[in-house]
LOTI-989099 format. One record per residue (C-alpha): x, y, z; residue in three letters; residue number from 1. Coordinates in nm, 4 decimals, always signed. Layout:
% residues N
          X          Y          Z   residu   num
          X          Y          Z      ALA   NUM
...
% end
This chain:
% residues 262
          X          Y          Z   residu   num
   +11.9887    -3.1894    -0.9402      MET     1
   +11.7170    -3.0580    -1.1686      ILE     2
   +11.4468    -3.1418    -0.9504      LYS     3
   +11.6271    -2.9776    -0.6420      GLU     4
   +11.6560    -2.6455    -0.8802      GLU     5
   +11.2793    -2.6840    -0.9794      ARG     6
   +11.1454    -2.7132    -0.6250      GLU     7
   +11.3140    -2.4136    -0.5404      GLY     8
   +11.1831    -2.1805    -0.8215      MET     9
   +10.8270    -2.2906    -0.6812      SER    10
   +10.9130    -2.0081    -0.4085      ASN    11
   +10.9428    -1.7676    -0.7159      ILE    12
   +10.6241    -1.5161    -0.7811      THR    13
   +10.5074    -1.3490    -1.1135      TYR    14
   +10.2767    -1.1101    -0.9445      GLY    15
    +9.9740    -1.3016    -1.0982      LEU    16
    +9.7479    -1.2703    -0.7983      GLU    17
    +9.3635    -1.1519    -0.9324      ASP    18
    +9.4742    -1.1613    -1.2953      MET    19
    +9.2262    -1.3075    -1.5447      VAL    20
    +9.3362    -1.5987    -1.7675      ALA    21
    +9.2075    -1.7711    -2.0634      VAL    22
    +9.4131    -2.1348    -2.0991      VAL    23
    +9.2748    -2.2961    -2.4343      THR    24
    +9.2947    -2.6807    -2.3893      GLY    25
    +9.4162    -2.6068    -2.0392      GLY    26
    +9.2527    -2.9569    -1.9571      SER    27
    +9.5451    -3.1919    -2.0330      ARG    28
    +9.8899    -3.1840    -2.0919      GLY    29
   +10.1225    -2.8700    -2.1198      ILE    30
    +9.7676    -2.6601    -2.0743      GLY    31
    +9.6909    -2.8554    -1.7593      LEU    32
    +9.9869    -2.7730    -1.5955      GLU    33
    +9.9775    -2.4070    -1.6935      ILE    34
    +9.6404    -2.3825    -1.5196      THR    35
    +9.7774    -2.5405    -1.2069      LYS    36
   +10.1062    -2.3076    -1.1610      TYR    37
    +9.8630    -2.0129    -1.2394      LEU    38
    +9.6356    -2.0765    -0.9929      LEU    39
    +9.9236    -2.1200    -0.7598      GLN    40
   +10.0045    -1.7549    -0.8292      GLU    41
    +9.6474    -1.6929    -0.7330      LYS    42
    +9.5335    -1.6159    -1.0788      ALA    43
    +9.1839    -1.6951    -1.2042      LYS    44
    +9.1662    -1.8946    -1.4685      VAL    45
    +8.9101    -2.0248    -1.7499      VAL    46
    +8.9999    -2.3141    -1.9146      VAL    47
    +8.8727    -2.4744    -2.2496      CYS    48
    +8.8410    -2.7653    -2.3946      GLY    49
    +8.6298    -2.9479    -2.6584      ARG    50
    +8.5096    -3.2797    -2.4435      LYS    51
    +8.2910    -3.1916    -2.1205      GLN    52
    +8.4339    -3.4902    -1.9364      GLU    53
    +8.8027    -3.3620    -1.9792      GLY    54
    +8.7068    -3.0783    -1.8613      LEU    55
    +8.5120    -3.2185    -1.5516      ASP    56
    +8.8325    -3.4122    -1.4367      ALA    57
    +9.0604    -3.1098    -1.4908      ALA    58
    +8.8756    -2.9081    -1.2463      VAL    59
    +8.8526    -3.2451    -0.9854      SER    60
    +9.2193    -3.2549    -1.0142      LEU    61
    +9.3302    -2.9087    -1.0020      LEU    62
    +9.0627    -2.7463    -0.7189      GLY    63
    +9.0841    -2.3801    -0.7912      GLY    64
    +8.7712    -2.3144    -0.6004      GLY    65
    +8.6183    -1.9714    -0.7372      ASP    66
    +8.9209    -1.9076    -0.9037      ASN    67
    +8.8829    -2.2087    -1.1802      LEU    68
    +8.6539    -2.1952    -1.4446      PHE    69
    +8.5623    -2.4298    -1.7438      ALA    70
    +8.3944    -2.3708    -2.0573      VAL    71
    +8.3417    -2.6615    -2.3366      GLN    72
    +8.5157    -2.4943    -2.6207      THR    73
    +8.5708    -2.5655    -3.0124      HIS    74
    +8.8207    -2.3216    -3.0995      ILE    75
    +8.7739    -2.3231    -3.4533      VAL    76
    +8.4142    -2.2732    -3.4227      LYS    77
    +8.3547    -1.8328    -3.4198      GLU    78
    +8.0468    -1.8971    -3.2156      SER    79
    +8.2325    -2.1053    -2.9241      ASP    80
    +8.4972    -1.8626    -2.8909      VAL    81
    +8.2597    -1.5315    -2.8881      GLU    82
    +8.0754    -1.7678    -2.6209      ASN    83
    +8.3955    -1.8562    -2.4227      LEU    84
    +8.5151    -1.5061    -2.3731      PHE    85
    +8.2118    -1.3538    -2.2828      ASP    86
    +8.1462    -1.6171    -2.0244      ALA    87
    +8.4984    -1.5501    -1.9164      ALA    88
    +8.4177    -1.1665    -1.8823      VAL    89
    +8.0707    -1.1785    -1.7509      GLU    90
    +8.2332    -1.4163    -1.4568      ARG    91
    +8.5263    -1.2567    -1.3480      TYR    92
    +8.4598    -0.8915    -1.4939      GLY    93
    +8.7665    -0.8736    -1.7235      LYS    94
    +9.0736    -1.0425    -1.9027      LEU    95
    +9.4357    -1.0191    -1.8824      ASP    96
    +9.6051    -1.3194    -2.0102      ILE    97
    +9.5162    -1.5222    -2.3091      LEU    98
    +9.7689    -1.8579    -2.3574      ILE    99
    +9.6475    -2.0203    -2.7012      ASN   100
    +9.7807    -2.3238    -2.5926      ASN   101
    +9.5589    -2.5967    -2.8675      VAL   102
    +9.7164    -2.7967    -3.0549      GLY   103
    +9.6575    -3.1076    -3.2795      MET   104
    +9.8400    -3.3227    -3.5540      ASN   105
    +9.7387    -3.6278    -3.7624      LEU   106
    +9.9551    -3.8935    -3.9285      PRO   107
   +10.0281    -3.7955    -4.2706      THR   108
   +10.3235    -3.9520    -4.4832      LYS   109
   +10.4458    -3.6250    -4.6694      SER   110
   +10.2568    -3.2375    -4.7412      VAL   111
   +10.2489    -3.3584    -5.1153      ALA   112
   +10.0024    -3.6051    -5.0347      ASP   113
    +9.7832    -3.5236    -4.7683      THR   114
    +9.4297    -3.4864    -4.8610      ASP   115
    +9.2886    -3.1500    -4.8347      LEU   116
    +9.0687    -3.2485    -4.5447      THR   117
    +9.3922    -3.3593    -4.3259      VAL   118
    +9.5094    -2.9991    -4.4052      TRP   119
    +9.2589    -2.7999    -4.3387      ASN   120
    +9.2256    -2.9704    -3.9914      LYS   121
    +9.5199    -2.9378    -3.9095      ILE   122
    +9.5965    -2.5724    -4.0258      ILE   123
    +9.2635    -2.5265    -3.8585      GLU   124
    +9.3444    -2.6813    -3.5258      GLY   125
    +9.6461    -2.5000    -3.4625      ASN   126
    +9.6474    -2.1851    -3.6983      LEU   127
    +9.2744    -2.0553    -3.7003      THR   128
    +9.1826    -2.0893    -3.4128      GLY   129
    +9.4619    -1.8830    -3.2341      THR   130
    +9.3793    -1.6480    -3.4792      PHE   131
    +9.0247    -1.6366    -3.3849      LEU   132
    +9.1131    -1.6733    -2.9942      CYS   133
    +9.3526    -1.3583    -3.0144      SER   134
    +9.1149    -1.1733    -3.2400      ARG   135
    +8.8206    -1.1941    -2.9458      LYS   136
    +9.0876    -1.1423    -2.6806      ALA   137
    +9.2418    -0.8484    -2.8639      ALA   138
    +8.9473    -0.6904    -2.8767      GLY   139
    +8.8761    -0.6664    -2.4755      ILE   140
    +9.2101    -0.6128    -2.4141      MET   141
    +9.2303    -0.3037    -2.6335      LYS   142
    +8.9477    -0.1307    -2.4351      LYS   143
    +9.1742    -0.1773    -2.1195      ASN   144
    +9.5008    -0.0870    -2.2788      LYS   145
    +9.6493    -0.4096    -2.1118      HIS   146
    +9.7057    -0.7818    -2.1996      GLY   147
    +9.9222    -1.0516    -2.2493      LYS   148
    +9.8787    -1.3033    -2.5406      ILE   149
   +10.0994    -1.5743    -2.5293      ILE   150
   +10.0902    -1.8555    -2.8176      ASN   151
   +10.2518    -2.1928    -2.7669      ILE   152
   +10.4502    -2.3011    -3.0761      SER   153
   +10.6659    -2.5892    -3.1363      SER   154
   +11.0286    -2.5906    -3.2889      VAL   155
   +10.8459    -2.7703    -3.5650      ALA   156
   +10.7824    -2.4529    -3.6533      GLY   157
   +11.1241    -2.4029    -3.7746      THR   158
   +11.2504    -2.6906    -3.8280      LYS   159
   +11.0967    -2.9506    -4.1349      ALA   160
   +11.0555    -3.3133    -3.9583      SER   161
   +10.9055    -3.6652    -4.0625      PRO   162
   +10.5098    -3.6764    -4.0438      GLY   163
   +10.5175    -3.3114    -3.8596      MET   164
   +10.5087    -3.1154    -4.2070      GLY   165
   +10.1666    -2.9692    -4.1891      ILE   166
   +10.1653    -2.9196    -3.8334      TYR   167
   +10.5032    -2.7606    -3.8906      GLY   168
   +10.3526    -2.5205    -4.1469      ILE   169
   +10.1249    -2.4551    -3.8755      ALA   170
   +10.2974    -2.3453    -3.6309      LYS   171
   +10.5234    -2.1595    -3.8712      ALA   172
   +10.1851    -1.9502    -3.9477      GLY   173
   +10.1436    -1.9261    -3.5244      VAL   174
   +10.4791    -1.7419    -3.4943      GLU   175
   +10.4135    -1.4916    -3.7759      MET   176
   +10.0799    -1.4431    -3.6412      LEU   177
   +10.2704    -1.3358    -3.3209      THR   178
   +10.4719    -1.0717    -3.4717      LYS   179
   +10.2411    -0.9355    -3.6649      VAL   180
    +9.9773    -0.8872    -3.3539      LEU   181
   +10.2832    -0.7389    -3.1972      ALA   182
   +10.3285    -0.4956    -3.4076      VAL   183
    +9.9441    -0.3903    -3.4270      GLU   184
    +9.9018    -0.4236    -3.0309      LEU   185
   +10.1599    -0.2738    -2.9247      ALA   186
   +10.0219    +0.0815    -2.8949      SER   187
    +9.7458    -0.0486    -2.6562      PHE   188
    +9.9994    -0.2030    -2.3870      ASN   189
    +9.9215    -0.5913    -2.5226      ILE   190
   +10.2713    -0.8027    -2.5236      GLN   191
   +10.2009    -1.0748    -2.8036      VAL   192
   +10.4791    -1.3520    -2.7796      ASN   193
   +10.5497    -1.7198    -2.8544      THR   194
   +10.6723    -2.0306    -2.6214      VAL   195
   +10.8135    -2.2767    -2.9030      ALA   196
   +10.8974    -2.6628    -2.6974      PRO   197
   +11.0502    -2.9242    -2.8308      GLY   198
   +10.9809    -3.2582    -2.7548      LEU   199
   +10.7710    -3.2660    -2.4178      VAL   200
   +10.6348    -3.5701    -2.1935      ARG   201
   +10.3007    -3.5239    -2.2594      THR   202
   +10.0456    -3.7623    -2.4128      ASP   203
   +10.0418    -3.5815    -2.6969      PHE   204
   +10.3990    -3.6812    -2.7844      SER   205
   +10.3636    -4.0440    -2.6077      LYS   206
   +10.4378    -4.2116    -2.9496      PRO   207
   +10.7522    -4.1030    -2.9238      PHE   208
   +10.9069    -4.0951    -2.5833      TRP   209
   +10.7024    -4.3868    -2.4476      SER   210
   +10.9406    -4.6330    -2.7115      ASN   211
   +11.3206    -4.6447    -2.5419      GLN   212
   +11.4248    -4.7365    -2.8645      ALA   213
   +11.3057    -4.4348    -3.0242      ILE   214
   +11.3288    -4.1833    -2.7183      TYR   215
   +11.7210    -4.3059    -2.7184      GLU   216
   +11.7297    -4.1995    -3.0388      GLN   217
   +11.5927    -3.8796    -3.0204      ILE   218
   +11.7781    -3.7778    -2.6843      ILE   219
   +12.1181    -3.7857    -2.9287      LYS   220
   +12.0057    -3.4522    -3.0722      SER   221
   +11.9208    -3.3276    -2.7971      ILE   222
   +12.2481    -3.1173    -2.5982      PRO   223
   +12.0542    -3.1489    -2.2561      ALA   224
   +12.0221    -3.5180    -2.2839      GLY   225
   +11.6962    -3.5055    -2.1794      ARG   226
   +11.3226    -3.4400    -2.3229      ILE   227
   +11.1524    -3.1389    -2.1557      ALA   228
   +10.9033    -3.1682    -1.8638      GLU   229
   +10.5668    -2.9796    -1.9100      PRO   230
   +10.7635    -2.7816    -1.6067      ALA   231
   +11.0089    -2.6301    -1.8474      ASP   232
   +10.7449    -2.4611    -2.0628      VAL   233
   +10.5557    -2.3048    -1.7704      VAL   234
   +10.8256    -2.1052    -1.6341      TYR   235
   +10.8780    -1.9137    -1.9539      PRO   236
   +10.5117    -1.8743    -2.0052      VAL   237
   +10.4424    -1.7474    -1.6148      LEU   238
   +10.7340    -1.4835    -1.7382      PHE   239
   +10.5478    -1.3567    -2.0343      LEU   240
   +10.2490    -1.3314    -1.8301      CYS   241
   +10.4136    -1.1371    -1.5708      SER   242
   +10.5232    -0.7432    -1.5854      GLN   243
   +10.8609    -0.8476    -1.5959      HIS   244
   +10.8132    -0.9226    -1.9791      SER   245
   +10.6028    -0.5517    -2.0358      ASP   246
   +10.8946    -0.4393    -2.2863      TYR   247
   +10.8984    -0.7835    -2.4676      ILE   248
   +10.6810    -0.8367    -2.7652      THR   249
   +10.6725    -0.9972    -3.0634      GLY   250
   +10.9515    -1.2763    -2.9425      HIS   251
   +10.9419    -1.6578    -2.9403      THR   252
   +11.1077    -1.8316    -2.6608      ILE   253
   +11.2409    -2.1761    -2.7761      THR   254
   +11.2434    -2.4450    -2.4740      VAL   255
   +11.4494    -2.7322    -2.6747      SER   256
   +11.7243    -2.8142    -2.4635      GLY   257
   +11.9762    -2.6852    -2.7064      GLY   258
   +11.8167    -2.9323    -2.9741      SER   259
   +11.6373    -2.6422    -3.1888      ALA   260
   +12.0576    -2.5094    -3.2593      VAL   261
   +12.1996    -2.8190    -3.3824      MET   262
% end
């Protein structure tokens, strides 16, 4: 039934033709799925990632022709971020959408016992990079009095979870950054929102869902009885990219199958 419903949803259009979007971390996981659907909507997409081989593989997989452009970028480096957005505008002439998708975590036992180096890497990879990209995008969008910024957060940003402490703190920061930017940029007709998934079937979370015993324990806490597929996250993102969300800003859409309310 779920598969049939999704096949029907593929006929939905969001009016994104010729819109220009930057998707950070667009070479794999949720970012790759978002990029695929944006291309289906006939948007022009610039993807970035740290590894050129990953970007090359994504471009080969997605096709996209002239509507897809890849730029090797480490989003915690200010110079890389500047280059990414300058290249996007030079290539396509404008910027309509930014999707801050990059996220990372490292194994940690507890926040109280974590080394500062680990703390900095997780905060930078999730929060600082989102700030740098949003700041650069906002500067471009303010001139055009139009734009959409969508941040990918996590239910870990509102619910303390073992081994996810610093990651959750960083994602909580992303959600507050969303609210602050939404207020600051509203007068420029720029909407800033967040999509916060629960567990999604990607390589990032594979240690959890690939272990049958762990998976069965996890889904006991999910009323929907399953974890999310990448497409479950994509549809809310597409909605927030579209004109249908022009009066929605500073909001977080939780995509968790009901687990976030338990």
